[in-house]
N, C-alpha and C positions, 0 to 999 in steps of 0.2 A: 336402553333408550326408551324415552316416553313415547306414547302413542299419539300420532298426529294425522290429521286429514291432509293428504298431499296432492290430491287431484281427483278428476272425474273421468270415467269412460262409460260408454253405453253398455248395458247388460249383454247385448249380442256380441260385443267385442271381446267379452270374457270367454267366448267359445272360439272365435275365429282368429283372434289376434293376440289377446293378452290373457290367456288361460294360465292355470297353474304351471309354473316353471318358465313362463315367458317374461321378458323384460319390457317395462313400460318406460319409454323415453319421454319424460315430462320436460317442461320448458327449462327448469333449473336443476333437476336431479333425475336420477334413474333408479327405478325400484323394480323388484322382482315379486311376482304374484306367488304367494305361498300355497302349499298343498291343501287339499280338501280337508285334512285333519284340523286345520286352523280355521276353516270357515264355520259360520254359525248356521246350521241347516234350518233352524227355526225361522230365519229370515229369508229362506229360499222357498218360495211357493212351489208346490208339486205340480207336475204336468202329467196328465193321464194319456198314455198311448201304449196299448198292450203289445202291439207288434214290435214297436221300437224297444220297449223294455225287454222283450224276449230276445231280440237281436243283441242288445247290450249284455245280457246275461250269458249268452253263448261265448262272448269274447272276454268279458271282464270277470265273470264268475256268477254263480247262482245266488251269492249273498247280496247282490244289488236289489234293493227294495223299491227305490223310487227314482224317478227323473225329476229334477228340480231346476227351477229358473235361478239364475244368479240374483243376489240381493239388489234391491233398488229402493230409492227414496220414493215414497208414495205421494208426497206433497212437495211443492216448491216453497222456497223461503223458510225452510226449517232452521231453527237455531243450531249452528254447527257445534255448539257446546252441549246440546241435549243428547239424550240417548238415541233418539231418532236421527239426529244429525250425524251420528257416527256410524250409521249403517253402511256397510261396504264389505270389501274383501281385504284380508290382511296382506300387507306387503312389507318388504324390508329393503333398505338401500342396497343396491348392487349395480356395479362392482363396489367392493369395499374401498378401493383406491380412488383418491381424489387428487386433482391437480389444481394448484393455485394459479389463477390466470395471470398474475403479475410476476411472481418470483419463480413459478414453475415447480414448486415443491410437490413431490409425489409422496403420499402417505395414506394409511388407512383412515377411514372417517372416525374410528374409535381410538385413534392413537393419542388423543388429547391435543392435537394441533389444530383441529377444526371444531367449529361450533355450528349448531343448526339454528337457523332463524325461521321459526314457524309463524304463520299467519292464519288462524282458524277461519277468518272471514274471507280471505283470499288465498285458498290453499295452493293455487298455481304459483304463488310467490314464495313458497317455502323453499329454502336453499341453504347450502353450507357456506361458511365464510372461514377464511384463514385469519384469525383474530390478531395474530402478532406478526403479520407479514412485514418484512423490512422495507418493502416498496409501497406500503399503503395499508393502514389499519383496516381490518375487516374486508379484505379483498375477497372477491367471490372465488369459491372452489367448485369445480365442475367434475363430473365423473371422468376417470381415465378411460378413453374410448377403445381400449384393446382388451380382449377376453380370450380364454381358451375354451374350446368345445370339441366334442368328439362324436363319432357316429352312434355311440351307445346312449346318447341323450345327456351326457354329463356337461356341466358348465362350471368354470372356475375363473378366479381372478388371474390376470396375466402375471406370470412369475417375474416381477420386475427385478428383484434382487438376484435371482438365478441368472436372468438374461444378461444383465449388465456385467456380472462378474464371471460369466461363462461357466456357472455351476454353483454348488454349495459354497458359501463363504461366511466367515464369522465377522465380516465387516459390519460396523454399526453406523456407517455414514448415511447421511440423508441423500435421497435421490432427487434429481432435478430433471424436468422435461423441458427441452428447448428445441428450437427450429433453426436450421441452417439453409440459406437459400430463399429465393422468392416464392417458390411453389410449395405446396403441401404434400408432395409425393413422399412415399415412405422413406426414400433414401435421405430426405431432408429432415426427418423427424428423429430426434436423438434423446437418449436418456443417459444421465451422468451421475456418478456417485461423488459426493463431497468428501469421502473418506481420505485421510492422508497418513494413515498408519501403516503397519506392516502387512495388513491384509489387503489393502487397496490404496492406490495413489491416483485418485481422480480418474478412474476408469470411465470411458464413455463408449456408447455403442449405438449404431443406427438401427432403427426398427425394420429396415429392409431385410435384415437377417432373420426376422421372425416369420417370414412368409416363404412359400415355395419349397423347393427341395432343401434349402439350407435350414429350414425350420426344424427338421428332424434331428439335426446336430446341435441346435441351440435352445431347444425346449426340453423340459423334464417330461417324464412319463405322466400319463393321465392319472389323477388321484381318485377318479371315480366319484366325483362330488355331485350331489344333488342339493344345491343350496335351498331350493324351495321345500325340501323335506328334512333339512338339517342332518344329512347323513352322507357317509362315504361308503363305497363298495369297490371290490376288485374290478380292474379294467385293464384289458390288454390292447385296446385301440390306441393309435397314435393321435394325440391332440393336435388341433390346428388353430391358428390365430384367426379370430373373426373380429369384426368391428361392432361396436355397440350400435344396435339398430339394423344390423344386417338381416336381410330377408331369410337367410338360411339358419338363423338362430333358433327358430321355433316353427315347426310345422304341425298343425292340429290334425289329429286322426278322429274323424267324426263318422257317425252313422245317421242316416235320415230316412224317413218314411213319409208318405202322404197319408193323412188321416182319412181313411175310407171306411164306409160301413161294411162290416164283416157279418153282421146278423141280418135277419129278414125284417125285424121290426126295430123301431127306435128304442124301446125300452130294453130289449135284449142287447142292443149296442151299448147303451149306457151301463148296463150291468157288466158287460165285458170290459169296458173302459175303466170302471171303478171297482173291479172285482177284489182288489186289495182291501177296499173298505168293507165290502159286504161278505167276504168269505167266512168270517168268524161269527156272523150274526146268528142268534138263536131264536129270535121271535120277531113278530111284526112290530111290537113296541120298541124293540131295540133298533129296528130299521128306521122307525120314526125319529129316534134321537140322532142316528147317523145322518139322515137326510137333512135335519136341521143344521147339523154341524157343517155339512157339505155346502149348504146354501149360504151360510154365513161366510165361509172361507172362499166361496166361488170356485171350489176345486173340481166340480163336475157339473158344468152348465147344462140346464135342461132337466135335471133330475127332479126339480120342484114341481114339474107339470104332472107328476104321477102320484097317485095315492099310495101311502106306505104299505097298504095291504096288497096292492098289485105288485109292488116292488118285491115284497116278501115272497109272493107266489113265484115270481120270475127267478128269484134267488134259489128257491127250493127246486124248481124245474131244472135249473142249470146244474145243481148238485147231483140230481138224479139222472141227468143226461137226457131229459125230455124236450129240451129246447133246441135240439140240433146244435149243440155246443161247438163252437169253432175252436179247433186246436191250433195253436200257434206253432208252426213247424219251421224248419230251417229254410224252407223256400219262400218264406213269407215276406220278403222285402219287396219284390216287384211282381211276382206271380199273382197275388190277390188283387193288386192294383190293376193289372192288365185285365183280369176277369171282370172287374167292375167297369173299367173304362170302355170295354168292348161289348158289354152286356146289351142284349136287345132292349132291355128296359132299365137303363141306368137310374140310380137314385136322383130324384128331382127336388127334394125338399128335406134335407137333413141339416143338423146344426152346423156341421163343418164341410158339407158337400152338397152343392147345388149345381145341377148340370142341365143342359138342354141340347138336343140334337139339331144339327143344321145340315144344309145341302153341301155336297162336295163341289168345289169350284169347277165350273164348266171348262173343258179343255184338259182336265187332269183326272177324269173319272175312270180312265183305264189304268191309272197308276195309283190313285188314292181311293181307298174303300169307303172311308167315313170321316167325319169331323164332329167332335164333341166340344161344346163350349162349356167351360167350368166357371160359372159365375161366382161360386164360393168355394174356397179351397184352403186347406191348412197343411203346412209342412212342419214337421217336428224334427229337430236335430239334436243329437247328443254327442258330447265330447267324451271320448273314452281314453285318450292318451295323446302323446305327441312324439315327434322325432326332432333331432337336430342334424345339421350339416346336409343330410340327404332327405328329400321329400319322401313320404310314404308311398309305396307303390299301390296300384289299384288291384288289390287282392285281399282275400280274407285269411290267407295262410300266413301266420306269423313268420314263417321261415322265408317268405318271399318278399320281405320288406325290411328296412332298417329296424332294429329293436325298438319296440314301443316303450317309452318311459312312462312311469306310473304317475298318477295324479295325487297319490297319498302314500303315506308310509306303510299303512296296512291296506288290505283289500277293502275298497270302499263299499259302503252300503247304499250310496247314491252317487249319481254323476250329474254334472251340469247339463242342462238342456235348454232349448229355446223353441219358440213356435212363431211362425209367420203366417199371416192370413192374406189371401190375395185371390187371383183369378188366373185362368189359363186356357190354352187351346190344345186339344189332343187331336193329332192327325194319325189316322191308321192307314198304312199302306196296303195295297192289294197284295195278298199273299201269293197268288198265282203269278202276278207280274214280277214280284221280287224273286220268286223261285226260278222263273224262266231266265231272268237276268243273270242269276248266279251261275247258270249253266254255260254261259258264253265262254268260248276259249280265250278270247282276248281278256276277259275279266279274270280268269284264272291266272293268267300271266301277270296281270296287275296286282293280284292278291299275293303272288309269290314275291314280288318286288317289295311290297309293304311288310310281308312276313320276314323277309331277309333283314330289313331294318330292325324289326322287332327282335329277332334272334341276336343280332349284333349288339343292340342296345342292352339286352339282358346279360349277354356274355360279358360286356364291359363292366357290369355291376355284380358279377359273381352269382347271377340268378340262373335258374334252369331255363335254357333258351327254348325248350319245347313246350313250356307252359305259358298261359296268360294271353295268347293271341286271341282277340275277340272275334275275328272273322271279318270278311269283306262286307257282309251285310251290316254289321255294326258301323264300319267306317263310312258307308254310304249314308246311313241314317244320321250318324253323328255330324257329317259334313252338311247335310241338309238342315239340321237344327241350327248350326252355326250361321249359315247363310241367311236363314230366316230371322234369327235373333238380330243380326246386323241390320236387316231391312226393317224390322219392327221398330228398332231404336231410331232409325232415320225418319220413319214415317210418322210416328205418334209422339215423339219427344220424350219417351221413357228414357230414364237413365239405363244405358245398356247393361250395366252391372246389376240392375235390379231385375233382369229377366234371366231365368235359369232354365236348364234343360234336364230332361229325364228320358233316357233312351231305352226302348224296349226292343231287344234284338235277340232272337233265338231261332236257329235253323232246324230245331228238333221237328221231325215229321209228325209226331203225335201232338205237340203243343207249340207250334211256331208262334213267334212274335215279331212284328215289324211295325213299330209306331214311335212317335215322337210327342212328348208333352213339353210345351213351353209355358212357363208360368212365372208370375211375379214372386220374388222372394225377398222383398224388402219389408222391414218391420215398420217403416214409416208410411206416409200417405201414398207413396208410389205403388204400394201393393194393392190399393183398393180404388184406383181411379176409374176403372171400368173400361178403359180404352183398349185393353188387350182383347176382351171378349168382342168388342165392336169390330175389331180388325179380323176376327175369325169368321165373320159372316162371308158367304161365298163371293159376293161382289167385290169385297176388299181382299180376302185371302188369295183369290186367284190372281189379282193384280200384283200382290206382294210376292207371290211365288215366281211369277213371270219376271219381275224386276230383279229378284234375288238370283235367278238362274242367268239372266242377261248380264248382270254384273260379274258373275263368276266365270263367264266365258273368257274374258281377257283380264289379266291382273297387271297392275302397273309395274310389277317386278318380272313380268314375262320378258324373255323366254326362260329366265333362270328358275322362276317359280314352277312353271309347267313341266320343266325338264328335270326337276329335282329327283334324284334317285336315293331313297332312304337306305338302300343296301350299301351305298358307298360310304356315307358318313354315320351309319348306324343310328339313324334318327327314327322317329315314330310318326312321320307324316310324309306324304308324297307331294302332290301339287297343292300346297297350302302354305300361307305365310301371313304375317300381320297385315299386309295390304289387302288381302282378299278374304281370309277365312277365320283367322284367330279372333277369339273374344276374350273378355276378362276372365281370368282363371276362377274367379268366384262364381261365374256363370256356367262353367264347364265342369262336367262330372269326371273328366279324364285329363284335365290339365293341358288342353290343346294337343292331345295326342290322337293318333289314328284318324287323320283327316286326309281327304284327297278329293278335290273338286272334279277331277277327271271321271269320277264315278257317277257324277250327276250330269255334266255337260261336256261337250267336245272342247278340247284345249288344243294348243299348238302341237303338243307332243302326242296326245292320245285322242283318237276320233271314234273308237269302236267299243268303249266301255261305259258310255253314258246311260244312266237309267232313264232319263227324261227325253231321250231321242224321239223326235216325232211329236212331242207335246207342244201345245201353244206356249210360246215364250222360249222354247229351247232353240239352240242354234243348229238343229238338225232337221 
């Protein structure tokens, strides 16, 4: 099939929604994003972030050399027939089966029964037609909206012939899709074979038999198909029927870090960020050429401020270990961020990090130790794989989550990444207050209840029940972050999904952590409005915390919400629900898990486990 431009998506969507292996449901057809082997890396600008690259290498392999942004058009109004106008990611039509909207014919798009009508100037109008439909020439053909997927990340066309005939069949009859009844429930959706020979005599079957327990008897074994990689592999998982556009069809697995300074001086940080460029340099003259290239490509902002001789000296010092070279170790996702955010003298004027200290809100100084306003912040995310059917669990152990499907046929030497610029508020809790709160007997009982839900939840998924519980400290900080995100969204008009959280929780006596970072994470103007920093000032933050705690005291779903027992239904939250605590899952680092507002304020069911008891705005 010829190559056509079929639609547009934002570059960030190629990480979070439409990455390799994901389906893109366009207005008139459905396509599948192909693997990284088919992408043109020359059209993908590199992103420099040493800590994230090190984390990606630990999971994907040491062969990964770069983090790269997805390709994008640099100018508007480009001729779609030009080379620049065809910049994008490769896709293929999927599912292969199409349905004529008039006669109900079911067949593959390459069966010769359908034609594609492409419009290079209006790509959203590209669609398939059934040229010889007996009920109207050039009738529209739309994707058949049923697919097979399995827990191992495989995706396949729905086995229409197998399903309607109850197994393998030599029947060559055409298939028809039709509806019985007024509603579109699955029992009213049917597929019929037009065959009238010895192999088949007009067999028809309802799609209700493709779901639930009956599906195991009516569907073939999984073929282990990865259509985005054009390959098959052995698979023992039972496939299940999903609908085109279903939310469980593709879950991204990502890693993210905040761009923080790890070196004492700005030049040292630039050398660290761009070490891949400088590591092979042999002279100052070669450095001069490298810098010119970096300036033209915009790959390392700020490097042009330094003389090439100074850069060469810094490179030599790093090689000889004279510059206090930072070693990127396995603990470098949140630990270095905590060290910078809680420093007595945090960085105040760096290219991607600008901060200023402010006063702790009055009335909360016995609970909160400090507040840091981040006026300039950068977050970098990398896509390393995906899962289907089941969402990836919050763990770095591959055995503790559904199998991660690959983004390419071979081990990739780069992975897609994105960066967002914005602002944030970092709130550090008083360690002594948190430690004393953790010792309460009532709190230990509360923790046991949440841990019982955790163990039941993991047991139900075949995971080790004794692993992965983040602790009651994390649950308290996490709930506080959610309540404040909801309050910030109500107060300043920010899109709630554009505010994200980062929780720092560790009860280790040697290096404890108890803090919350709320920051904008949108690639558009929402990320740089300045409103979040303004709300972090003591006169505003104190009022917002008071309002958040007051709203959390009574939920519109009480008493059901406050009396919810996670140990009974094997869930991962206690007194929390959509009415009082949950936020958009893109804003939450744990998918709305490990939440309990009774850890912050008194509720109908619990009165003795609240951290903010006695503070201004608390109900105690």
